C-alpha positions in Angstrom: 18.7 31.2 26.0 16.4 32.9 28.5 17.5 32.0 32.0 15.1 29.7 33.8 14.6 29.7 37.5 13.6 26.8 39.7 13.0 26.8 43.4 13.1 24.1 46.1 9.6 23.2 47.3 8.6 24.3 50.8 8.9 21.3 53.1 6.5 20.3 55.8 6.8 22.5 58.8 9.0 25.2 57.1 6.2 27.8 57.1 6.6 28.3 60.8 10.4 28.3 61.0 12.6 31.3 61.4 15.4 30.4 59.1 14.4 27.4 57.0 17.7 25.6 57.4 17.7 21.9 56.8 16.6 19.7 59.7 15.5 16.0 59.7 12.6 16.4 62.1 9.2 14.8 62.1 7.5 17.8 60.4 9.5 17.3 57.2 8.1 13.8 56.8 4.4 14.8 56.5 2.9 16.7 53.6 1.4 20.1 54.5 -0.7 20.2 51.4 -2.7 23.4 51.9 0.4 25.5 52.8 2.6 23.9 50.1 -0.1 24.5 47.5 -0.1 28.2 48.3 3.6 28.3 48.1 3.3 26.7 44.6 0.7 29.3 43.5 3.0 32.1 44.8 5.9 30.6 42.8 3.7 30.8 39.7 3.1 34.5 40.2 6.8 35.0 41.0 7.9 33.7 37.6 9.4 30.5 38.8 9.5 27.8 36.1 9.4 24.7 38.3 9.6 23.5 41.9 12.2 20.9 43.0 10.6 18.1 45.0 13.5 16.4 46.8 13.9 12.7 47.5 15.3 11.4 50.8 14.2 9.2 53.7 13.1 12.3 55.7 10.5 13.6 53.2 7.3 12.3 51.6 7.5 10.4 48.3 8.2 13.2 45.7 6.1 11.8 42.8 3.0 11.4 44.9 3.4 14.8 46.5 4.1 16.6 43.2 1.0 15.0 41.6 -1.2 16.2 44.5 0.2 19.7 44.1 -0.1 19.7 40.4 -3.9 19.2 40.7 -4.0 22.3 42.9 -2.0 24.6 40.6 -2.4 26.0 37.1 0.9 26.3 35.2 4.0 25.6 37.3 6.1 22.5 36.5 7.4 20.1 39.1 11.0 19.0 39.0 10.7 15.6 40.6 13.8 14.0 42.1 14.4 10.3 41.3 17.1 7.8 42.1 17.5 5.0 39.6 17.6 1.6 41.3 14.5 2.1 43.4 12.1 0.7 40.8 11.9 -0.8 37.4 12.5 1.8 34.6 9.3 0.5 32.9 7.2 1.2 36.0 9.0 4.6 36.4 8.1 5.7 32.8 4.6 4.5 33.4 4.4 6.8 36.5 5.9 9.8 34.7 3.6 9.4 31.7 0.5 9.1 34.0 1.6 12.2 35.8 2.0 14.0 32.4 -1.5 12.9 31.4 -3.1 14.2 34.6 -1.1 17.6 34.6 -0.8 18.5 30.9 2.9 17.6 30.9 3.9 19.6 34.0 6.7 17.3 35.1 10.5 17.3 34.6 13.0 15.0 36.3 16.0 15.6 38.6 17.9 12.3 38.3 20.4 11.8 41.1 22.6 8.9 42.2 22.4 9.6 46.0 25.2 10.8 48.2 25.2 8.9 51.5 25.8 5.1 51.6 24.1 4.8 54.9 20.9 6.4 53.7 21.0 4.6 50.4 21.1 1.3 52.3 17.8 2.3 53.9 16.3 1.6 50.5 18.4 -1.6 49.9 20.8 0.2 47.6 24.4 -0.8 48.3 26.2 0.0 45.0 29.3 2.2 45.1 29.5 5.6 43.5 30.6 4.7 40.0 28.3 1.7 39.9 25.3 3.9 40.7 26.1 6.0 37.7 26.6 3.0 35.4 23.2 1.8 36.5 21.8 5.3 35.9 23.1 5.2 32.4 21.2 2.0 31.7 18.1 3.3 33.5 17.9 6.4 31.4 18.7 4.5 28.2 15.6 2.4 28.8 13.5 5.4 29.6 14.5 7.1 26.4 13.6 4.0 24.4 10.1 4.1 25.9 9.7 7.9 25.3 10.9 7.5 21.7 7.9 5.3 21.2 9.4 3.4 18.3 8.2 -0.1 19.2 8.7 -2.7 22.0 11.7 -2.2 24.2 14.4 -4.9 24.5 17.4 -4.2 26.7 20.0 -6.5 28.2 22.5 -4.8 30.5 24.4 -5.4 33.8 21.6 -3.9 35.9 18.4 -4.2 33.9 16.9 -6.7 31.5 13.7 -5.7 29.6 12.0 -8.1 27.2 9.5 -6.8 24.7 8.6 -3.8 26.9 5.4 -2.0 26.2 3.4 0.8 27.8 0.0 2.0 26.7 0.1 5.4 28.4 2.2 7.9 26.4 4.0 11.0 27.7 1.4 13.8 27.2 2.6 17.3 26.4 1.8 19.9 23.8 5.5 20.8 23.3 7.6 17.7 24.1 7.8 14.0 23.5 9.5 13.4 26.8 10.2 15.2 30.1 13.2 17.3 30.5 15.9 15.3 32.4 18.2 17.2 34.8 21.1 14.9 35.7 22.6 16.1 39.0 26.2 15.8 40.2 29.7 17.2 39.8 31.6 14.0 38.9 32.8 13.1 35.4 30.6 10.0 35.5 27.6 12.2 36.0 28.6 14.6 33.3 28.9 11.7 30.8 25.5 10.4 31.7 24.0 13.8 31.3 25.5 14.2 27.8 24.2 10.8 26.7 20.7 10.8 28.1 19.9 14.2 29.8 18.5 17.5 28.8 20.6 19.4 31.4 23.7 18.8 33.6 23.1 20.2 37.0 26.1 20.8 39.3 27.3 23.1 42.1 29.1 26.3 41.1 32.7 27.4 40.5 34.2 30.8 39.7 33.1 31.8 36.2 36.5 31.1 34.5 36.7 27.6 36.0 33.1 26.9 35.3 33.4 27.8 31.6 36.0 25.1 31.1 33.9 22.5 33.0 30.8 23.1 31.0 32.3 23.5 27.5 32.1 19.8 26.6 28.4 19.6 27.7 27.4 22.7 25.7 29.4 21.4 22.8 27.3 18.3 22.9 24.1 20.4 22.6 23.1 19.9 26.2 22.2 22.6 28.8 23.8 23.4 32.1 22.2 24.2 35.5 23.5 25.3 38.9 22.3 24.5 42.4 22.6 27.7 44.4 21.0 29.7 47.3 20.1 33.3 47.1 20.6 36.2 49.6 19.3 39.3 47.9 18.5 42.5 49.6 18.1 46.2 48.6 21.7 46.9 49.5 24.9 44.7 49.8 25.2 45.7 53.4 21.7 44.3 54.2 22.6 41.1 52.3 25.8 40.7 54.3 23.9 41.2 57.5 21.4 38.5 56.5 24.2 36.1 55.6 25.9 36.7 59.0 22.7 36.1 60.8 22.3 32.8 58.9 25.7 31.6 60.0 25.1 32.8 63.6 21.9 30.8 63.9 23.7 27.5 63.4 25.2 25.9 66.6 28.5 24.0 66.8 26.6 20.7 66.9 25.1 21.5 63.5 28.5 22.2 62.1 29.8 19.0 63.5 26.9 17.1 62.0 27.6 18.6 58.6 31.3 17.6 58.9 30.3 14.0 59.8 27.9 13.9 56.9 30.6 15.0 54.5 33.1 12.4 55.9 30.6 9.6 55.4 29.4 10.8 51.9 30.9 9.3 48.7 29.5 12.2 46.6 32.0 14.1 44.5 29.6 17.1 44.6 29.3 17.2 48.4 33.0 16.7 49.1 34.1 19.1 46.4 31.9 22.0 47.6 32.9 21.4 51.3 36.5 21.7 50.2 35.7 24.8 48.1 34.3 26.5 51.2 37.8 27.1 52.5 37.7 29.9 50.0 34.9 32.1 51.3 34.3 34.0 48.1 34.4 32.4 44.6 33.5 35.8 43.0 32.4 39.1 44.6 28.9 37.7 44.7 29.3 33.9 45.2 29.6 33.2 48.9 30.4 29.9 50.5 30.3 31.0 54.1 27.2 29.0 55.0 28.3 25.7 53.5 30.2 24.2 56.4 27.3 24.9 58.8 24.3 24.2 56.5 25.5 22.1 53.6 26.6 22.1 50.0 23.4 23.7 48.4 24.2 26.8 50.5 26.7 28.3 48.1 24.9 31.6 47.7 24.5 34.4 45.2 24.7 37.3 47.6 24.3 41.0 47.2 22.0 43.8 46.3 19.2 43.1 43.8 21.2 44.5 41.0 24.4 42.6 42.0 22.5 39.3 42.2 20.8 39.8 38.9 24.2 40.8 37.4 25.9 37.6 38.7 23.2 35.4 37.4 23.4 37.1 34.0 27.2 36.6 34.0 26.8 32.9 34.7 24.3 32.8 31.9 26.9 34.3 29.5 29.3 31.4 30.5 26.6 28.9 29.4 24.4 28.3 32.4 20.7 28.4 31.5 19.0 26.9 34.6 19.3 27.8 38.3 17.8 25.6 41.0 17.5 28.0 43.9 16.5 28.3 47.6 16.9 30.9 50.3 16.2 31.8 53.9 13.3 31.9 54.8 12.5 30.0 51.6 9.1 31.5 51.0 10.1 35.2 51.7 13.3 34.8 49.6 11.4 33.4 46.6 8.9 36.3 46.7 11.7 38.8 46.9 13.6 37.1 44.1 10.5 37.1 41.8 9.6 40.7 42.6 13.1 42.3 42.5 15.7 40.0 40.8 13.8 38.3 38.0 12.7 41.6 36.3 16.3 42.9 36.5 17.6 39.7 34.9 15.1 40.1 32.0 16.3 43.7 31.5 19.9 42.6 31.3 18.9 39.8 28.8 17.1 42.3 26.6 20.0 44.8 26.6 22.4 42.0 25.7 20.1 40.9 22.9 19.9 44.4 21.5 23.7 44.8 21.8 24.3 41.6 19.9 21.8 42.6 17.2 23.5 46.0 16.8 26.9 44.3 16.4 25.5 41.7 14.0 23.8 44.3 11.7 26.9 45.8 10.2 28.3 42.4 9.3 25.1 41.4 7.6 25.1 44.7 5.7 28.6 44.0 4.4 27.6 40.5 3.3 24.6 41.9 1.4 
């Protein structure tokens, strides 16, 4: 499968920052529509498939923001983050279907359970980790029933009861009956929900041999696999290492202490697992965890020259990963570099691999004939 690349949407205020590291300041809470729309148009030109629109208390509502940006762009999709439990699944499907009708189907979903009990409580959500995934299972089961469009929806579960559910607005797309559903998290509970109801299981990375064992059951069930990563790609490896060291040097000790406190209060398997993994600075010669303990779990980075980064992504693709949700520092500059230098190199590697496989297959076919 051709690798697909997704990028985190530029947040409010990031266009003027030097390093784009995460900060919960006031500028993140206000849409910067003109700047963000230009970022989206640049992403279209860079060969990015979709833009991740995050959900948390510090940012604008992702569905509203994504819809506004969809009206200002031509072709790029929006990977809209959603937490089950914040609304009725019927109303949610109604929103997604309306979005699809207004954007020619340019929406996919990043379904997450949340990672911090304190922040979840801001929304009135007080379920524990496993209960949140049990609720997600019911939520997505109901959504699938609506998207299947095979009659009124009746559902009686522990978290939702739907009686004779109906919607008059269908999901609108020339290619799909429903949006792609990316279910995000490292836990076994998350993986099981992704296999039952998702299109793609999204997790944080491991070394290739460990990752292969983790993703095998998902691939065997006919589902896809995605990774959350950052990118530090430069013309040479030395330049990439210099950029990585500068990123770590920009974080102060208070930021590192804040990240440690965040991990201690999180009940997320993903967050805690990646933080522990960061004791090992290199997972592979190109997968670097050096920024995780200062800037967070999504900062596991594919690091190296343009050729090295393309090669690492291609190797992960051979393991079974088909989607990459990426970011970088600064986010806009790194995306443009990635689209200009890395994506074409990945496509060359894909074509070479396809030709090699075809050449290997041809003698076997000749024998059969």
